[in-house]
N, C-alpha and C positions, 0 to 999 in steps of 0.2 A: 491361792487356788483351791486349797482344801480347808474349809472353815472348821474351827474347833467347835465341839458340841458344848453349849452353855451348861454350866454346872447344875442349874436348876432342872434342866431337862434330863440330865443324867440321873439325878436323884429321884425324879418322878418315875423314871423308867424302871427302877430297880425294885422289884417285888417278887419273892421275898429277898431279904438281904442277909447274907452270911459271909462277911468279909474274911474271916479266918479260914473258912473252907473254900473260899473263892467260888461259892455257888451263887453267883449273881445272875438273876434271871429276869429278863424283861417280859412283861405280859404280851408284848407284841412281837417278841423275838421269833417265836415259833408257833406253828399251828398245832392243833390237838391231834393231827393225823399220826397214826402209828406207822412205823417203817419196818421193813424186813432187812436186817443186817446179817451178813455172813461173817462169822468170827473164825472159821476154819473150814476145811474141805467139806465137812458134813454137819457143821454146827451153825444153826440159824437162830435168830432171836427177834421177837417183835418189841420195838422200843419206841419211845418218844424222841423228838429232836433233842430235848434236854438230856436224855439218857445218852444219846450219841455224843453230845458235848462232854458229858462226864467221862465216858470211855476215852475220849481223846485226852482229857486232863490226866488220866491214869496211864497214858501211853499204850492203850489197847487198840491196835489197828483193826479195821474192819472194812468190808465193802457194803455199801447200801444198794442192795439188789431188788428193791421194791418194784421197780419197773421191769424186772426181768424174771420174776417168778411165774411159773406156769399158771395161766389164767384159771385152770380148773381148781386151783387151790385158793382162789381169792375169797370164797365164802368162809373158809376156815380162817383166813387172814383177817377179814373184816369183823369177825365175831370174836376174835381172840382178845387177850388182855396183855397189857404191857408186861414184859418179862417172860411171856410164854415162849417156850422153845419147841420148835417143830422140825421135822426133817422135810423142809420144803423141797420141791423139785424145781429146777430151773427150766426155762422153756426148752423144748426138745432140740431146737436149732443150736443150742449152746453145748450140747452134751458130747459131741464128737471132737476129738483133737485132730489138728492138721498134722500130717507127717512132718517130722523134723528134717529139714534139709541137711545135706552134707555140706558143711562149711569148709572153706579152704584151710589147709594146714600151713600153707606158706603164703606170704604176701607177694603181690606181683606189680604193684604200682608205686614203688618207692620213688622212682624218678619223677612222677607226677605229684605225689603228695609231699615229699620232703621239702621242696622249695616253698610250698604254700604254708607250711607250718611256721616258717619264719615271719610270716605276715600276720599272724595272730596279734591283734592290737589290744594291749592293756588299756590305753586311753579310751578306745571304743567300749570295752567292757565296763569301765568305770563310769563313763558318761551315760551309757544306757541304764546301768543299775542305779545311778543317782536319780534319774528321772522316774524309773519304774518303782523304786522304793519310796518315792516322795508322795505318792497317793496316800490319803489318810488310811485307807484299807483297800485291799483288792478282794474282800470277801464277796463270794459269788452272788449273794442276794442284794448287794449294795449298789447304789448309784455310782460310787467311785470305782467299784469293781467293773462296771461297764465302761467307765471312762478309761481305766487302765487297759482294758481289752482293746478299746478303739485305738489308743495310743500305740499298742503293740501291732495291731493290724496295719496302721499307717506306716510304721517303721518297715514292716515286711513289704508292704506295697512299694515303698521307695527302693528297697533292695532289688526287687524283681522287675522294676519298671522298664528295664531295657531287655527283658526276656519274655517275649510275647507268648511263648509256649508254656511258660511256668505260670501257675495259677495260685491264688490265695482265696480261701473260702471261709465264710463264717458258718459255723455249725450251731444252729439255734436249738437250744434244749427245751424251749417252750415253758418249762415249769419253774425256771429261775431266770434272772436277768442276764447274767454274764454268758457270752457265747464262747465256744472253743474256736480255734483257728487251725486250719489244715492247709499247708503249702505242698503243692504237687509239682514235682519235676518229672515229666513223663519219660518212661523208658520204652524200649522196643518191645518189652514184655510187660505183662500186667502184674506180675508178682511184686509185692511191695516191701521195700526196706524202710523202716520207720524209726525216726528219732523223736523222742517225746520229752516234755517237761510240763509242769503245771503252773499256770499263771496266777492262780488265786492265792490269797493269804488269809490268816485268821488270828484273831486275839481270842483266847479261850475264856476270857471273863465275860465280855459282852461283844460278840462278833460284829453286830450291826452298828455298834456305837464307838468302841474303843479302837485306838490306832493299831494298825498291823502293817508295819513297813515291809515285812517279809523279804528282807534283803537276801538272806540265805535260803529261806523256805518260801517259795522256790524262785526268788528273783535270780539267784545264782544260776540255777539250771536254765531258766528262761533266757538270760542274756548270753550265756555261753552257747546255747543253741542258735541264738540270733546271730552271733559272731561267726559260728560255723556255717550257717546258711549264707552269710555274706561272701565268705571265701569260696564256698561251693559254687555259688552263682558266678563269681569272678572266673573260676575255671571253666564253667559251662559256657559263659559268653565268649571266652577266648578260644573255644573249640578244643580245650584240653581235657574235657570230661564229657563223655557221651554215655549216659546211663543205659545199660541193657535192661535193668529192672527199675521200675518206678520208685523214685525216692520221695518220701514224704517227711515233712517236719510238722509235728503236732504240738500245739500249745493248749493244754486242757484246762477247762473250767472245772470248778467244784471238786477238786481232789480232796480238799479238807472236809467235804461233806460225806466222804466215803467213796471217793473215786467215781463220782456220779457222771462227770463229763466223759471220761474215757470209757466207762461202761456203756454209755449210749453209743459212742463211736464204734467200739469193737463189736457191740451187738449188731449194729447196722451192717458192719463188714461181714459178719457171720451170716446174717440173713440174706445178704446180697451175693454170697458166694465169693467174696474177695479172697485173694491168696496173699497172706502175710508171711513173708519169708523170714523176717527178723524184726524185733522191736527192741530198742534201747532207750530206757528211761534215765534221765538225770534229775535227781531230787536231793537238795541240800548238798551243794558241791563246793562251797567256797570258803569254809572256815577251818582253820588248822590250829587255833590257839590252844584248844584242849589237848590235842595230840602233842604239841610242842611242850606244853607244861608237864605232861606225864612222860616225857622222854621218848616218844615214838618218832621214827623217821617219817619224813613227808611221804605220803602214800595215798592211793585211791582205795576206796572200799568197793569190792565186787560182791554183790548180793548173791548168795548161793541157795537160799531157800525160796521156793516158789518161782524159780527161774528155770530156764532151759540150759542144762549143763553144757551141751555141745556149743551153744552160742556163747556162754560165759567163757568157755575154753578159747574160742576165737578171739574174744576181747583181750584175753591174756596175751595172745600173739601180737595184737595191735599195740597194746601198752608196751610190751617189751621192745617193739620195733620203732614206735613213733614218739613215745613219751620219755621224759627225763626222770620220772619217779616210778617206783614199783607199785604193785597192787597187793592188798591184803584181802583174803577172803573174809566175809562177815555175813551175819544173818540179821534180818530186820523184822521178822514175824509176818504172818499171813495178812495180806491186804495192805501192806505198808505204803505202797505208792501205785502209780498208774500202770506199771508193768504187770501188776496183778490182774488188771482188767483184760489185758491181752491174753494172759494165761487162762483166765476164767472162761474165755471163749475158744480155748484150744490153740492159740497162736504162740509161736516161739517167742520168748521174751527174756530180757536181761535188765539189770539196773546197776548203775554206778553212783557212788556217793563220795562225800569228801574224805571218808576214812572208815575205820571200823565203827560199827554202830554205837559201841559204848563211848566213842569219842566225839559223837555228834554235838554240834553247837547247842548248848543248854538254854539259849535264849529264844529259840524258835517258838512260834505261837504266842508271842508277846510283843509289847511295844519296844522291847530292847533288841529285837532282831534287826539291827541297823548295819549300814554299809561299813562302819568303822571296824567291824569284826570280820570283814572279808579279806582273804589273802588272794590278791589278783594274780600273782605268779602261779598259785595253785590252780586257780580257775583256768588259766591259760593251758595247763596240762590237760584239763578235761576237754577243752576245745580240740586239742590235738587228737584225743581219743575219738571224738565224734567225727572228725575229718577222716581219720583212718578207717573207722568202721563204715561210714556212709559211702565213701568213694570206692573202697575195696569191694564191698558187698553189692553196691548198685552196679558195679562193672563186671561182676562175676557171672559166669555162665552156669547157672543152676540147672 
């Protein structure tokens, strides 16, 4: 299904070649266009696409905000040089933060949620991840990245096929091939409860050429959200879950390019005056081997930097009530995943990972990020978190 690239084509594509430094660059890999990236709250830099890739190799997270910089500053941007640092201004619509809602201190739907937790299916998780990680790469600029997105869209369409009020939409980003996906379960109110994960993967040597199974990053987050969606729809169809607030599942494109897909979506939400009550991102959620080897108890990592403290505190209540493993607080750096896009536009956001950041799967962003490194019992606990978060907050009277 996914053909291997002939060796001669790989060799021709590499100019210049520096194997020891892993600085392998294809002349057709990136355009000469400079990008505006945001490295911290007030730190911007103009860089090439290759420089973005270098930052990712060094584990320096960032947001690519090129499409969201104030248009009045484009002249400065277009005449700048690579590496230039400026205090760019974001578009005016992004500058105001939404009020942080008051989240429940206690849970009220145990009788609805507890039974469905027993139906989380490890075989479903495994089967979905086997297929999703079998694409040669899910890189957002690649043809197989589009194929994997279409496969995911088809899976979602099957899940919601008997739910006519539930919709699935392709969010076209126009400037790259892979689309994002938004699933909407309408509530009586327009305020949104959002569950997110990113569908793309990357190999940091040659993204458009080399294999990137992305089983953990972020195949794990994608399939756990897919399984949670299946169970939410099961309750919805049975009349056991009637959302007061609109519940959305997002599957973002181009997170590996600097959260490009989620920035587009949350920018559009801000411009359209959408109310986001809560956003939970799952990124790198399935590997525990490093934690086990270093003597840590099985746990979830709750990101505390760049997130909304009140929402993170609510997640702690959900984990204590519905999950069989505890949480550890951890930090991942500015712009480390798509929850940062929600925060960038002033929306309450949170993020859960497989454990403390220092214990993250060391094989992500390579051809070794494969399904044999996934702990499906651990992934099951993350599904429980999503179910508790989504059903409790979608049913809550804000």
